C-alpha positions as CSV (number, residue, x, y, z in Angstrom):
1,M,0.0,0.0,0.0
2,K,1.3,3.4,-0.9
3,I,0.7,6.3,1.5
4,L,1.3,10.0,0.6
5,V,1.7,12.6,3.3
6,T,1.5,16.2,2.2
7,G,3.0,19.0,4.2
8,S,5.6,16.5,5.3
9,N,8.0,19.1,6.8
10,G,5.3,20.3,9.2
11,F,5.0,19.7,13.0
12,S,2.1,17.2,12.8
13,A,3.4,15.5,9.7
14,R,6.8,14.8,11.2
15,H,5.1,13.0,14.1
16,L,2.7,11.2,11.8
17,L,5.6,9.9,9.7
18,R,7.4,8.7,12.8
19,Y,4.3,6.8,13.7
20,L,3.7,5.3,10.2
21,K,7.3,4.2,9.8
22,G,7.0,2.4,13.2
23,Q,4.2,0.3,11.7
24,D,6.7,-1.0,9.0
25,C,4.1,-2.1,6.6
26,W,3.6,0.7,4.0
27,D,5.5,2.5,1.3
28,I,5.5,6.1,2.4
29,Y,5.8,9.1,0.1
30,C,6.2,12.7,1.3
31,A,5.4,16.0,-0.4
32,D,6.2,19.6,0.5
33,V,7.2,22.9,-1.0
34,K,10.8,22.5,0.1
35,P,13.0,19.4,1.0
36,P,13.6,18.7,4.7
37,R,16.5,21.0,5.8
38,D,18.3,18.2,7.8
39,E,18.3,15.6,5.0
40,P,20.5,16.1,1.9
41,P,19.3,14.6,-1.4
42,R,20.3,11.0,-2.2
43,P,21.5,10.1,-5.6
44,D,18.2,8.4,-6.5
45,G,16.2,11.6,-5.8
46,A,14.7,10.4,-2.5
47,L,15.4,11.8,0.9
48,G,16.1,10.3,4.3
49,D,14.8,6.8,5.1
50,P,15.2,4.5,2.1
51,K,11.5,3.6,2.5
52,T,10.4,7.2,2.1
53,D,10.4,9.1,-1.1
54,F,10.2,12.9,-1.1
55,F,8.6,15.0,-3.8
56,Q,9.0,18.7,-4.0
57,C,5.6,20.1,-4.8
58,D,3.7,23.3,-4.6
59,L,0.2,22.1,-3.7
60,A,-1.3,25.4,-4.7
61,C,-0.1,24.7,-8.3
62,E,-2.5,22.4,-10.0
63,D,0.0,21.1,-12.6
64,D,2.4,20.2,-9.8
65,V,-0.3,18.2,-7.9
66,V,-1.4,16.4,-11.1
67,K,2.2,15.3,-11.7
68,L,2.6,14.3,-8.0
69,I,-0.5,12.0,-8.1
70,E,0.4,10.6,-11.5
71,C,3.9,9.7,-10.2
72,V,2.9,8.3,-6.8
73,M,-0.6,6.9,-7.5
74,P,-1.3,6.6,-3.8
75,D,-3.8,4.4,-2.1
76,R,-4.1,6.8,0.9
77,I,-3.4,10.4,1.3
78,F,-2.9,12.2,4.7
79,H,-3.4,15.9,3.7
80,L,-1.6,17.8,6.4
81,A,-0.3,20.7,4.3
82,G,-1.6,24.1,5.4
83,K,-0.8,27.4,7.0
84,F,-2.4,29.7,9.7
85,T,-0.9,33.1,9.0
86,N,-4.4,34.8,9.0
87,D,-3.3,36.5,5.8
88,F,-6.2,35.6,3.5
89,N,-4.1,35.1,0.3
90,V,-1.6,32.9,2.0
91,D,-4.0,30.8,4.0
92,Y,-6.4,30.5,1.0
93,A,-3.6,29.1,-1.2
94,A,-2.4,26.7,1.5
95,N,-5.7,25.5,2.9
96,V,-8.2,25.8,0.1
97,L,-6.4,25.7,-3.3
98,S,-4.1,22.9,-2.1
99,G,-7.1,20.8,-1.0
100,R,-9.0,21.5,-4.2
101,N,-6.0,20.6,-6.4
102,L,-5.4,17.4,-4.5
103,L,-9.1,16.3,-4.6
104,E,-9.4,17.2,-8.2
105,S,-6.2,15.4,-9.3
106,V,-7.2,12.2,-7.5
107,Q,-10.7,12.4,-9.0
108,R,-9.2,12.8,-12.5
109,A,-6.8,9.9,-12.0
110,R,-9.8,7.5,-11.5
111,R,-7.8,5.5,-9.0
112,P,-9.3,4.3,-5.7
113,C,-7.8,6.4,-3.0
114,R,-8.8,7.4,0.5
115,I,-8.1,11.0,1.5
116,L,-7.9,12.3,5.0
117,L,-8.4,16.1,5.2
118,V,-7.2,17.8,8.4
119,G,-9.3,20.7,9.5
120,S,-9.3,22.7,12.7
121,S,-11.5,23.5,15.7
122,A,-11.0,27.1,14.5
123,E,-13.8,26.3,12.1
124,Y,-16.3,26.3,15.0
125,G,-15.4,29.9,15.9
126,L,-17.9,31.5,18.3
127,V,-19.2,28.7,20.6
128,P,-21.3,29.6,23.6
129,P,-19.9,27.8,26.7
130,E,-23.2,25.9,27.2
131,D,-22.6,24.2,23.7
132,N,-19.6,22.3,25.0
133,P,-18.6,19.7,24.4
134,V,-18.8,20.6,20.7
135,K,-20.2,18.1,18.3
136,E,-19.1,17.7,14.7
137,D,-22.4,19.0,13.4
138,H,-22.2,22.3,15.3
139,P,-22.6,25.3,13.0
140,L,-19.3,26.6,11.6
141,Q,-18.9,30.3,12.6
142,P,-15.1,31.0,12.1
143,I,-13.8,34.2,13.5
144,S,-10.3,34.0,11.9
145,I,-9.1,33.8,8.4
146,Y,-7.4,30.5,9.2
147,G,-10.7,29.1,10.5
148,L,-12.5,30.4,7.5
149,T,-10.2,28.8,5.0
150,K,-10.3,25.5,6.9
151,A,-14.1,25.6,6.7
152,Y,-13.8,26.1,3.0
153,Q,-11.7,22.9,2.9
154,T,-14.4,21.1,4.8
155,Y,-17.0,22.0,2.2
156,L,-14.7,21.0,-0.6
157,G,-14.4,17.5,1.0
158,R,-18.1,17.3,1.3
159,Y,-18.6,18.3,-2.3
160,Y,-16.2,15.7,-3.7
161,F,-17.7,13.0,-1.5
162,A,-21.3,13.9,-2.5
163,V,-20.8,14.7,-6.2
164,H,-17.9,12.5,-7.2
165,K,-18.4,9.7,-4.6
166,M,-14.8,10.0,-3.5
167,D,-13.6,8.3,-0.4
168,V,-12.9,11.4,1.8
169,V,-12.8,11.5,5.6
170,A,-11.9,14.5,7.8
171,A,-10.2,15.0,11.2
172,R,-10.9,18.2,13.1
173,P,-8.2,18.6,15.7
174,F,-8.4,20.9,18.6
175,N,-5.2,22.4,20.1
176,L,-2.0,20.4,19.6
177,L,0.5,20.2,22.5
178,G,4.2,19.5,22.0
179,R,7.6,21.1,21.6
180,G,8.1,22.2,18.0
181,V,4.6,23.4,17.4
182,S,4.4,26.7,15.5
183,R,5.6,29.8,17.4
184,Q,2.4,31.5,16.1
185,L,0.4,29.4,18.6
186,F,0.4,29.9,22.4
187,V,2.3,26.7,23.2
188,G,5.0,27.3,20.5
189,H,5.4,30.9,21.6
190,V,5.9,29.8,25.2
191,Y,8.5,27.2,24.3
192,E,10.3,29.7,22.1
193,Q,10.4,32.2,25.0
194,I,11.6,29.5,27.5
195,D,14.6,28.8,25.2
196,A,15.3,32.6,25.0
197,Y,15.0,33.0,28.8
198,R,17.4,30.1,29.4
199,S,19.9,31.6,27.0
200,G,19.7,35.0,28.6
201,R,18.1,36.7,25.6
202,I,15.0,37.8,27.5
203,A,14.4,38.5,31.1
204,R,10.8,37.4,31.4
205,V,8.3,35.0,29.6
206,S,5.6,37.4,28.4
207,V,2.0,36.1,28.0
208,G,-1.5,37.5,27.4
209,N,-4.9,36.2,28.6
210,L,-4.5,33.1,30.8
211,E,-8.1,32.8,31.9
212,S,-9.6,31.0,28.8
213,R,-9.9,27.3,28.5
214,R,-9.1,25.0,25.6
215,D,-8.9,21.3,24.7
216,Y,-5.2,20.4,24.3
217,I,-4.2,17.0,22.9
218,P,-0.6,15.8,22.7
219,V,0.5,15.7,19.1
220,E,1.5,12.0,19.4
221,D,-2.1,11.2,20.4
222,A,-3.5,13.4,17.6
223,V,-1.6,11.6,14.8
224,R,-2.6,8.2,16.1
225,A,-6.2,9.5,15.9
226,Y,-5.5,10.6,12.3
227,A,-4.3,7.0,11.5
228,L,-7.4,5.6,13.2
229,I,-9.7,7.8,11.2
230,M,-7.9,6.8,8.0
231,E,-8.3,3.2,8.8
232,R,-11.8,3.0,10.3
233,G,-13.5,6.3,9.6
234,V,-16.8,6.4,7.6
235,S,-16.4,8.0,4.3
236,G,-17.9,11.5,4.2
237,E,-17.7,11.9,8.0
238,I,-15.8,14.4,10.2
239,Y,-14.2,13.4,13.5
240,N,-13.2,15.7,16.3
241,V,-9.7,15.0,17.6
242,G,-9.2,16.2,21.2
243,T,-9.3,14.9,24.8
244,G,-12.9,15.8,25.5
245,A,-12.0,18.2,28.2
246,S,-10.6,21.7,28.5
247,I,-7.7,23.0,30.6
248,Q,-7.3,26.6,31.8
249,I,-4.4,28.3,29.9
250,R,-2.8,29.4,33.2
251,T,-2.7,25.7,34.3
252,L,-1.2,24.6,31.0
253,L,1.4,27.3,31.3
254,Q,2.3,26.2,34.8
255,Q,2.7,22.6,33.6
256,I,5.0,23.6,30.7
257,L,7.1,25.7,32.9
258,Q,7.4,23.0,35.5
259,E,8.4,20.5,32.9
260,N,11.2,22.9,32.0
261,G,12.3,23.5,35.6
262,L,10.8,26.9,35.8
263,G,8.0,28.6,37.8
264,M,5.4,31.3,37.4
265,D,7.9,33.8,38.8
266,V,9.5,34.1,35.4
267,V,6.2,35.1,33.8
268,E,5.0,38.6,33.0
269,E,1.3,38.8,32.4
270,Q,-0.2,41.3,30.0
271,N,-3.9,41.9,29.5
272,S,-4.7,38.8,31.6
273,T,-8.4,39.6,31.2
274,S,-10.2,40.4,28.0
275,N,-13.5,42.1,27.0
276,N,-13.2,41.0,23.4
277,K,-16.7,39.8,22.5
278,S,-15.2,37.6,19.7
279,E,-13.0,35.7,22.1
280,V,-14.2,32.2,23.0
281,S,-13.9,31.6,26.8
282,D,-14.1,27.8,26.7
283,L,-14.0,25.2,23.9
284,F,-13.6,21.4,24.1
285,A,-14.5,18.5,21.8
286,D,-17.1,15.9,21.9
287,V,-15.1,12.9,20.9
288,T,-17.8,10.3,21.0
289,K,-17.5,9.6,17.2
290,L,-13.7,9.2,17.4
291,R,-13.9,6.8,20.4
292,A,-16.5,4.7,18.6
293,L,-13.8,3.9,16.0
294,L,-11.6,2.2,18.6
295,P,-11.4,-1.6,18.3
296,T,-13.5,-3.3,20.9
């Protein structure tokens, strides 16, 4: 079986690849805009592990994606490519055009292939606290460009499933936890500041509102959930990926600091409370559908 992982240089994809390689039963192909920085090209054009072939591909370019699919002819695709800059043009190209090009290229190839699209809890947007835990059929009301473009991707998946009868499933992860996550996210920014504090480049770890609550799932658990959805998910369905509970951001920060031998005395809080009406105070997943996929 041939598996293609897009966005293979990304945080989630690196963990997914580590998990898939540990299963030792698939031929794995990777695609991203640039080759991995830490792996020089091999003479045969592949990179890294001999069982893994890398393809340099701009997924926002339809011709590139057509060539990628024709070359690999995958049986399964984990579509993890994407960006969350909140710049519309950037996020639209990475989250919408890339998904459309992938789905369209597979559809034209007329080859049986299961595609896992990875969305985001940002698609839900404004959720009243009483609506928690959030089910997959909750109305999508994104309040960020990133969430909006991920919602577009969701509708693309539904379209290709309904109209072209394609085998498409979707994972909708909540917040990922792990060192190496993007510095644009709270956890990544905290880890970056911890490294800077230890090296003496900054005197304090600066944070904003710590009162809100979110559902954080370790990235290792999230990618195992992606694999489970790929293996057992019902075509056309969406599955929340989270823990099913929320944690206060302050408590999460304390845990990260403690793991790194630090305390809250190194923290400088700024705007610890917020009157922003578009800010969600609490958000966590209903993971009933995901848990139903687990083998009994």
